[in-house]
MMTF fields as JSON, N, C-alpha, C and O atoms, coordinates in Angstrom:
{
  "mmtfVersion": "1.0.0",
  "mmtfProducer": "UNKNOWN",
  "numBonds": 255,
  "numAtoms": 256,
  "numGroups": 64,
  "numChains": 1,
  "numModels": 1,
  "chainsPerModel": [1],
  "groupsPerChain": [64],
  "chainIdList": ["A"],
  "bondAtomList": [4, 2, 8, 6, 12, 10, 16, 14, 20, 18, 24, 22, 28, 26, 32, 30, 36, 34, 40, 38, 44, 42, 48, 46, 52, 50, 56, 54, 60, 58, 64, 62, 68, 66, 72, 70, 76, 74, 80, 78, 84, 82, 88, 86, 92, 90, 96, 94, 100, 98, 104, 102, 108, 106, 112, 110, 116, 114, 120, 118, 124, 122, 128, 126, 132, 130, 136, 134, 140, 138, 144, 142, 148, 146, 152, 150, 156, 154, 160, 158, 164, 162, 168, 166, 172, 170, 176, 174, 180, 178, 184, 182, 188, 186, 192, 190, 196, 194, 200, 198, 204, 202, 208, 206, 212, 210, 216, 214, 220, 218, 224, 222, 228, 226, 232, 230, 236, 234, 240, 238, 244, 242, 248, 246, 252, 250],
  "bondOrderList": [1, 1, 1, 1, 1, 1, 1, 1, 1, 1, 1, 1, 1, 1, 1, 1, 1, 1, 1, 1, 1, 1, 1, 1, 1, 1, 1, 1, 1, 1, 1, 1, 1, 1, 1, 1, 1, 1, 1, 1, 1, 1, 1, 1, 1, 1, 1, 1, 1, 1, 1, 1, 1, 1, 1, 1, 1, 1, 1, 1, 1, 1, 1],
  "groupList": [{"groupName": "MET", "atomNameList": ["N", "CA", "C", "O"], "elementList": ["N", "C", "C", "O"], "formalChargeList": [0, 0, 0, 0], "bondAtomList": [1, 0, 2, 1, 3, 2], "bondOrderList": [1, 1, 2], "singleLetterCode": "M", "chemCompType": "L-PEPTIDE LINKING"}, {"groupName": "SER", "atomNameList": ["N", "CA", "C", "O"], "elementList": ["N", "C", "C", "O"], "formalChargeList": [0, 0, 0, 0], "bondAtomList": [1, 0, 2, 1, 3, 2], "bondOrderList": [1, 1, 2], "singleLetterCode": "S", "chemCompType": "L-PEPTIDE LINKING"}, {"groupName": "TYR", "atomNameList": ["N", "CA", "C", "O"], "elementList": ["N", "C", "C", "O"], "formalChargeList": [0, 0, 0, 0], "bondAtomList": [1, 0, 2, 1, 3, 2], "bondOrderList": [1, 1, 2], "singleLetterCode": "Y", "chemCompType": "L-PEPTIDE LINKING"}, {"groupName": "ALA", "atomNameList": ["N", "CA", "C", "O"], "elementList": ["N", "C", "C", "O"], "formalChargeList": [0, 0, 0, 0], "bondAtomList": [1, 0, 2, 1, 3, 2], "bondOrderList": [1, 1, 2], "singleLetterCode": "A", "chemCompType": "L-PEPTIDE LINKING"}, {"groupName": "ILE", "atomNameList": ["N", "CA", "C", "O"], "elementList": ["N", "C", "C", "O"], "formalChargeList": [0, 0, 0, 0], "bondAtomList": [1, 0, 2, 1, 3, 2], "bondOrderList": [1, 1, 2], "singleLetterCode": "I", "chemCompType": "L-PEPTIDE LINKING"}, {"groupName": "PHE", "atomNameList": ["N", "CA", "C", "O"], "elementList": ["N", "C", "C", "O"], "formalChargeList": [0, 0, 0, 0], "bondAtomList": [1, 0, 2, 1, 3, 2], "bondOrderList": [1, 1, 2], "singleLetterCode": "F", "chemCompType": "L-PEPTIDE LINKING"}, {"groupName": "ARG", "atomNameList": ["N", "CA", "C", "O"], "elementList": ["N", "C", "C", "O"], "formalChargeList": [0, 0, 0, 0], "bondAtomList": [1, 0, 2, 1, 3, 2], "bondOrderList": [1, 1, 2], "singleLetterCode": "R", "chemCompType": "L-PEPTIDE LINKING"}, {"groupName": "PRO", "atomNameList": ["N", "CA", "C", "O"], "elementList": ["N", "C", "C", "O"], "formalChargeList": [0, 0, 0, 0], "bondAtomList": [1, 0, 2, 1, 3, 2], "bondOrderList": [1, 1, 2], "singleLetterCode": "P", "chemCompType": "L-PEPTIDE LINKING"}, {"groupName": "THR", "atomNameList": ["N", "CA", "C", "O"], "elementList": ["N", "C", "C", "O"], "formalChargeList": [0, 0, 0, 0], "bondAtomList": [1, 0, 2, 1, 3, 2], "bondOrderList": [1, 1, 2], "singleLetterCode": "T", "chemCompType": "L-PEPTIDE LINKING"}, {"groupName": "VAL", "atomNameList": ["N", "CA", "C", "O"], "elementList": ["N", "C", "C", "O"], "formalChargeList": [0, 0, 0, 0], "bondAtomList": [1, 0, 2, 1, 3, 2], "bondOrderList": [1, 1, 2], "singleLetterCode": "V", "chemCompType": "L-PEPTIDE LINKING"}, {"groupName": "ASP", "atomNameList": ["N", "CA", "C", "O"], "elementList": ["N", "C", "C", "O"], "formalChargeList": [0, 0, 0, 0], "bondAtomList": [1, 0, 2, 1, 3, 2], "bondOrderList": [1, 1, 2], "singleLetterCode": "D", "chemCompType": "L-PEPTIDE LINKING"}, {"groupName": "GLY", "atomNameList": ["N", "CA", "C", "O"], "elementList": ["N", "C", "C", "O"], "formalChargeList": [0, 0, 0, 0], "bondAtomList": [1, 0, 2, 1, 3, 2], "bondOrderList": [1, 1, 2], "singleLetterCode": "G", "chemCompType": "PEPTIDE LINKING"}, {"groupName": "LEU", "atomNameList": ["N", "CA", "C", "O"], "elementList": ["N", "C", "C", "O"], "formalChargeList": [0, 0, 0, 0], "bondAtomList": [1, 0, 2, 1, 3, 2], "bondOrderList": [1, 1, 2], "singleLetterCode": "L", "chemCompType": "L-PEPTIDE LINKING"}, {"groupName": "LYS", "atomNameList": ["N", "CA", "C", "O"], "elementList": ["N", "C", "C", "O"], "formalChargeList": [0, 0, 0, 0], "bondAtomList": [1, 0, 2, 1, 3, 2], "bondOrderList": [1, 1, 2], "singleLetterCode": "K", "chemCompType": "L-PEPTIDE LINKING"}, {"groupName": "GLU", "atomNameList": ["N", "CA", "C", "O"], "elementList": ["N", "C", "C", "O"], "formalChargeList": [0, 0, 0, 0], "bondAtomList": [1, 0, 2, 1, 3, 2], "bondOrderList": [1, 1, 2], "singleLetterCode": "E", "chemCompType": "L-PEPTIDE LINKING"}, {"groupName": "GLN", "atomNameList": ["N", "CA", "C", "O"], "elementList": ["N", "C", "C", "O"], "formalChargeList": [0, 0, 0, 0], "bondAtomList": [1, 0, 2, 1, 3, 2], "bondOrderList": [1, 1, 2], "singleLetterCode": "Q", "chemCompType": "L-PEPTIDE LINKING"}, {"groupName": "ASN", "atomNameList": ["N", "CA", "C", "O"], "elementList": ["N", "C", "C", "O"], "formalChargeList": [0, 0, 0, 0], "bondAtomList": [1, 0, 2, 1, 3, 2], "bondOrderList": [1, 1, 2], "singleLetterCode": "N", "chemCompType": "L-PEPTIDE LINKING"}, {"groupName": "HIS", "atomNameList": ["N", "CA", "C", "O"], "elementList": ["N", "C", "C", "O"], "formalChargeList": [0, 0, 0, 0], "bondAtomList": [1, 0, 2, 1, 3, 2], "bondOrderList": [1, 1, 2], "singleLetterCode": "H", "chemCompType": "L-PEPTIDE LINKING"}],
  "groupTypeList": [0, 1, 2, 3, 4, 5, 5, 1, 6, 0, 7, 4, 8, 9, 2, 0, 6, 10, 6, 1, 1, 11, 1, 12, 13, 4, 4, 3, 14, 2, 11, 15, 14, 2, 11, 16, 14, 16, 7, 9, 6, 9, 12, 2, 17, 11, 2, 11, 17, 2, 10, 3, 12, 7, 11, 12, 4, 11, 11, 3, 15, 1, 13, 15],
  "groupIdList": [1, 2, 3, 4, 5, 6, 7, 8, 9, 10, 11, 12, 13, 14, 15, 16, 17, 18, 19, 20, 21, 22, 23, 24, 25, 26, 27, 28, 29, 30, 31, 32, 33, 34, 35, 36, 37, 38, 39, 40, 41, 42, 43, 44, 45, 46, 47, 48, 49, 50, 51, 52, 53, 54, 55, 56, 57, 58, 59, 60, 61, 62, 63, 64],
  "secStructList": [7, 2, 2, 2, 2, 2, 2, 2, 7, 1, 7, 3, 3, 3, 3, 3, 3, 7, 6, 6, 6, 7, 7, 3, 3, 3, 3, 3, 3, 3, 7, 4, 4, 4, 7, 1, 1, 1, 7, 3, 3, 3, 3, 3, 3, 3, 6, 6, 3, 3, 3, 3, 7, 7, 1, 7, 7, 7, 1, 7, 5, 7, 7, 7],
  "xCoordList": [-4.222, -3.108, -3.143, -2.696, -3.65, -3.609, -4.45, -4.121, -5.562, -6.405, -5.616, -5.692, -4.845, -4.05, -3.036, -2.796, -2.428, -1.419, -2.085, -1.567, -3.243, -3.912, -4.316, -4.108, -4.871, -5.372, -4.27, -4.396, -3.229, -2.127, -1.125, -0.481, -0.995, -0.011, 1.398, 2.157, 1.74, 2.998, 3.49, 2.688, 4.805, 5.323, 5.132, 5.178, 4.921, 4.718, 5.678, 5.759, 6.415, 7.326, 6.766, 6.478, 6.616, 6.054, 7.169, 7.906, 7.292, 8.308, 7.633, 6.459, 8.396, 7.956, 9.163, 10.307, 8.906, 10.012, 10.391, 9.531, 11.698, 12.194, 12.212, 12.838, 11.565, 11.462, 12.792, 13.023, 13.667, 14.954, 15.923, 16.593, 16.045, 17.01, 16.445, 17.189, 15.138, 14.477, 14.632, 14.105, 15.349, 15.533, 14.308, 13.503, 14.196, 13.117, 13.525, 14.656, 12.624, 12.85, 11.777, 10.592, 12.198, 11.265, 10.591, 11.268, 9.255, 8.501, 7.746, 7.387, 7.504, 6.797, 7.056, 7.279, 7.02, 7.127, 6.081, 5.987, 5.323, 4.224, 4.408, 5.015, 3.875, 3.787, 5.09, 5.248, 6.053, 7.276, 7.097, 7.988, 5.943, 5.673, 5.487, 5.518, 5.29, 5.157, 6.483, 6.523, 7.556, 8.86, 9.29, 8.517, 10.505, 10.928, 11.571, 12.248, 11.344, 11.803, 10.757, 9.574, 11.168, 10.303, 9.037, 7.917, 9.204, 8.023, 7.331, 7.967, 6.05, 5.313, 5.828, 5.86, 6.223, 6.779, 5.817, 5.452, 5.401, 4.518, 5.091, 5.825, 4.724, 5.16, 3.945, 2.896, 4.094, 3.01, 3.106, 4.161, 1.981, 1.937, 1.238, 1.278, 0.629, -0.173, -1.657, -2.046, -2.45, -3.916, -4.441, -5.454, -3.754, -4.176, -3.921, -4.472, -3.09, -2.805, -1.464, -0.439, -1.496, -0.265, -0.104, -1.097, 1.185, 1.459, 2.388, 3.293, 2.193, 3.1, 4.468, 4.542, 5.533, 6.871, 7.406, 7.689, 7.56, 8.044, 9.521, 10.232, 9.991, 11.427, 12.068, 11.395, 13.334, 14.083, 14.482, 14.685, 14.592, 14.961, 16.278, 16.335, 17.316, 18.593, 18.785, 18.348, 19.408, 19.757, 18.629, 18.766, 17.556, 16.523, 16.941, 17.533, 16.63, 17.007, 16.08, 14.882, 16.621, 15.866, 14.866, 15.028, 13.859, 12.876, 13.406, 12.734, 14.604, 15.14, 15.972, 16.492],
  "yCoordList": [10.734, 10.019, 10.171, 9.262, 11.267, 11.483, 10.475, 10.118, 9.988, 8.976, 7.703, 7.065, 7.321, 6.074, 6.159, 5.167, 7.315, 7.466, 7.365, 6.698, 8.026, 8.038, 6.6, 6.19, 5.859, 4.56, 3.523, 2.569, 3.651, 2.688, 2.942, 2.012, 4.194, 4.615, 4.154, 3.696, 4.27, 3.919, 5.019, 5.675, 5.217, 6.217, 5.752, 4.557, 6.687, 6.408, 7.288, 8.496, 6.656, 7.401, 7.239, 6.128, 8.382, 8.397, 8.681, 9.655, 7.863, 8.002, 8.33, 8.034, 8.924, 9.176, 8.878, 9.156, 8.34, 8.062, 9.307, 9.973, 9.673, 10.832, 10.538, 9.561, 11.323, 11.041, 11.09, 10.329, 11.978, 12.12, 11.041, 10.519, 10.659, 9.678, 8.274, 7.294, 8.178, 6.903, 6.399, 5.35, 7.166, 6.784, 7.195, 8.033, 6.606, 6.982, 8.14, 8.192, 9.061, 10.251, 10.316, 10.12, 10.59, 10.729, 12.09, 13.117, 12.101, 13.348, 13.769, 14.937, 12.816, 13.163, 12.088, 10.918, 12.515, 11.583, 12.005, 13.17, 11.028, 11.289, 10.366, 9.299, 10.809, 9.953, 9.75, 8.728, 10.69, 10.532, 10.529, 10.095, 11.015, 10.98, 9.561, 9.308, 8.611, 7.209, 6.461, 5.244, 7.167, 6.585, 6.623, 7.043, 6.186, 6.192, 4.882, 4.827, 3.817, 2.51, 1.787, 1.834, 1.118, 0.278, 1.059, 0.621, 2.166, 2.882, 2.12, 1.321, 2.353, 1.841, 2.669, 3.897, 2.021, 2.725, 2.573, 1.456, 3.694, 3.67, 4.481, 5.45, 4.042, 4.727, 5.497, 4.907, 6.817, 7.678, 7.769, 8.088, 7.485, 7.558, 8.79, 9.061, 9.52, 10.702, 10.364, 9.197, 11.384, 11.205, 10.353, 9.669, 10.392, 9.684, 8.179, 7.437, 7.721, 6.262, 5.959, 6.548, 5.041, 4.599, 3.118, 2.392, 2.615, 1.212, 0.978, 1.779, -0.139, -0.479, -0.917, -1.604, -0.491, -0.874, -1.871, -1.482, -3.135, -4.13, -3.992, -3.569, -4.347, -4.403, -3.056, -2.027, -3.055, -1.829, -1.247, -1.981, 0.076, 0.774, 1.488, 2.361, 1.145, 1.781, 2.843, 2.656, 3.912, 4.916, 5.865, 6.592, 5.892, 6.85, 8.211, 8.371, 9.208, 10.582, 11.205, 10.921, 12.038, 12.784, 13.743, 14.139, 14.084, 15.036, 16.48, 17.365, 16.703, 18.064, 18.366, 19.474],
  "zCoordList": [-1.407, -0.799, 0.732, 1.43, 1.27, 2.693, 3.432, 4.564, 2.811, 3.481, 3.663, 4.713, 2.628, 2.705, 3.808, 4.496, 4.004, 5.054, 6.411, 7.306, 6.582, 7.863, 8.244, 9.386, 7.335, 7.658, 7.722, 8.491, 6.982, 7.006, 8.121, 8.607, 8.524, 9.52, 9.131, 9.985, 7.885, 7.382, 6.436, 5.771, 6.379, 5.443, 4.015, 3.724, 3.149, 1.689, 0.9, 1.123, -0.038, -0.918, -2.331, -2.778, -3.032, -4.376, -5.374, -5.222, -6.363, -7.419, -8.786, -9.012, -9.633, -11.0, -11.931, -11.572, -13.064, -14.007, -14.708, -15.284, -14.688, -15.408, -16.893, -17.303, -17.704, -19.15, -19.869, -20.809, -19.436, -20.175, -19.818, -20.709, -18.523, -18.127, -17.927, -17.955, -17.726, -17.501, -16.014, -15.644, -15.221, -13.825, -12.959, -13.366, -11.805, -10.909, -10.04, -9.556, -9.839, -9.034, -7.921, -8.191, -6.682, -5.61, -5.778, -5.813, -5.883, -6.054, -4.802, -4.652, -3.9, -2.619, -1.565, -1.875, -0.359, 0.766, 1.817, 2.204, 2.249, 3.191, 4.42, 4.331, 5.54, 6.717, 7.45, 8.117, 7.36, 8.096, 9.596, 10.326, 10.076, 11.521, 12.008, 13.212, 11.066, 11.444, 11.327, 11.507, 11.032, 10.91, 9.411, 8.55, 9.132, 7.767, 7.32, 6.294, 8.116, 7.775, 6.966, 7.301, 5.909, 5.095, 4.602, 4.865, 3.917, 3.459, 2.342, 1.654, 2.151, 1.021, -0.172, -0.095, -1.252, -2.404, -3.561, -3.925, -4.147, -5.322, -6.468, -6.279, -7.668, -8.87, -9.403, -9.658, -9.57, -10.086, -11.573, -12.12, -12.251, -13.727, -14.21, -15.41, -13.401, -13.823, -13.73, -13.682, -13.706, -13.703, -12.542, -12.688, -11.382, -10.21, -10.251, -9.438, -11.191, -11.261, -10.607, -10.947, -9.675, -8.935, -9.058, -9.094, -9.128, -9.01, -7.886, -7.654, -7.143, -6.046, -6.63, -7.648, -5.943, -6.304, -5.296, -4.162, -5.651, -4.679, -4.498, -5.409, -3.325, -3.042, -2.854, -2.911, -2.634, -2.399, -3.746, -4.713, -3.805, -5.017, -4.751, -3.885, -5.459, -5.33, -6.409, -7.545, -6.078, -7.095, -7.473, -8.457, -6.762, -7.087, -6.63, -5.563, -7.453, -7.173, -6.144, -6.127, -5.302, -4.304, -4.982, -6.136, -4.228, -4.784, -4.865, -5.396, -4.338, -4.325, -5.543, -5.676]
}
């Protein structure tokens, strides 16, 4: 993931679906040094597989 951040120079937010609630949870945020507006949002499925998440996501839980 760090190569993508370096070359894109954009923040990236990584989400994962919570198995019990089905909601999306933020599990990682990268590239905040490039700002935090309009981050690239990806959904992590495990085993290194990511899908792009188009549009804004409301109600996602923080990684904390």
